[in-house]
Phi, psi and omega in degrees: 000134178247134180233127175269141183221138172223125174226154183227011183225156176299320179293323178294326177298317179294318177298316181297318181295318178296320178296315179299317179299316182292320178296320180293333176296325183269320180233085186302335183269008184299136178256131178248146179206153178138216181255116187246157164266177183302321181292320178293322181297326179294328180290325174119160181135184182262099182270112183275335177196161180267150188296336183293345175293337181263352188278097178210138186241164176103188179258315183275323186305315181298333180299324180295330182266001188304313182303316181294317182294318179296320179296318179296315180296321180297319181294314182286329175297318179299317180300315185283333175288327178283325180225081189297135172284165176290330177203147174245135179239112174269117185260108181057216179041057189296328181297327177275314192282322185298319178295322178294315179299319181298318179294317182293317181296322179293344177256020171087010181265131178293136184229145175231136172252118186256115187092108181293135169300158185279062181293341178284347181254317181198164182052053181298332180293348179298341181298332176296321179290322179298321178301322179281334190271323194240134170285335178203146176244131176258119189255142178263348182244140191293336183271354187286320183304325179299326178298321181281326180303321180296343181246012176069028180253122178300124180214143185225135172279120182250008182084173177247125186300332181299326182299333182258329195262355180288153182278072183295340185281346183293147177242149186303310183298319180299316180292317180300318179294316183299317184264006177054047180278153182290157177286175177091203180283130175238129175249124175277127183244119179238096186278004178121164181255000180244149180303318182296323179295316181292322178298322182278321188256336184307308180297326178294311180299321179298319181285330172298316179299320180298319179294318182295322179295328179289343182255327185238113185285341182255024184259145175213173188226144176232134184232105175279123186252142191279344182203164176300326180294313180289327175302309182294321181295315181289324177298320177297319178300316180294320177297317180296331180261012175054045182226009185302321186295341181275353186250140164259115178265133184233138176274108183078206178057041182296321181294319179297320181290327174297314180297324182288342190271162169272336183201150180242129174246123190213162168280125185304139181163207180302328181300329179294321178292319179300313183296317180295318179296329179275007172065040178251131173305132190224143174234129185246140177224156173207145181212132179244172170300156184302317182291317178301317181292322179299316180291314183297321183297334178280340188257326188287139187247007185244156180275333184247148179238006174251139186300318180302320179294321180293315184291323182267354177058038173198162183271100172263345177238115175301134185242140178221117183239141178055241184293335178288340178279065184256161176303316184297314182294316181291319178300314181299317183292320178295315179299320178302316180293312184295328182279324187260341183049079179313154183303110183293327179293324178297315178297318180297317179298318179296320179297316179297317180295318178300315181297320183296331180286337190246349194277094172228170177277080191300310184300315182293316180296318180296317179297317178301315181296321178296312184291331176298329179292338183260000000 
């Protein structure tokens, strides 16, 4: 059996790797091919390109990469039309994958789209394209299948892998000792996994740290970075803002650094869900280019942009977007927490409820749904 896969995000790489492992348990001889992330590549298969080629955010930013992306999609489409896989699975990256799925499906190839696009937030009309593109949609959020049911599209909630796979057993002191972190207050700072995120938020986070150091003598910061490139970029940002000595920079280990911290300051995304599930007080910020934000602001239909707030229908994570993501606002919110020590039991209850909504055997369910199509 041959399965085509394309992913363009670090989170998609984890989903793809889990899916591949479960399929191999049932069909040990399965051959995988396509665009992989590092975790998928370790499992094995024919990797035609790496997932970071597809990793680009915003409205305007992808346009700059369009010629390269179109050329890449044309090449892999040609390969699969000449030698069709038994099934194609597009993992997230909807702008790239949905068009690819539509072409493959129109040529008789079974297709699955893994991770529903956020049609509940913006671009609701995209559901028409999904209907043409996918034989089945695998959803990570419990309310999403009903959206597809109304349009006659097979969709299944398979749970969110983070609810099961996070290192809940870790304890703060153990992690601090293992990584030789300083005593006192530690704030985990996650400025994003993309260069554009660090460019937009890095200087803001650095200046927040400078203000906090002037108020709290026992405070320090730890920043887990997703790649050597982002490590170097954020380190340069810290040096430019004369705050490097206050930071411990770590390659990877984001979950451990969250556990070690008293509070997490991050670029909104999957990390916000991880931090909430790990029961850490969290503050989320996001900033786009002015043109991207102007366009997005006209399209988005929701009041909240972090998943924990959306799922629980209340603000458990303070959110700051664009101009609101200022040094002053973030500093004030962090100080309020450090001074008042929000009710820890309240945070814990929210974390338990969030986990209960998402906790299924995602990898196994996703593999079962894919194989049922065949």
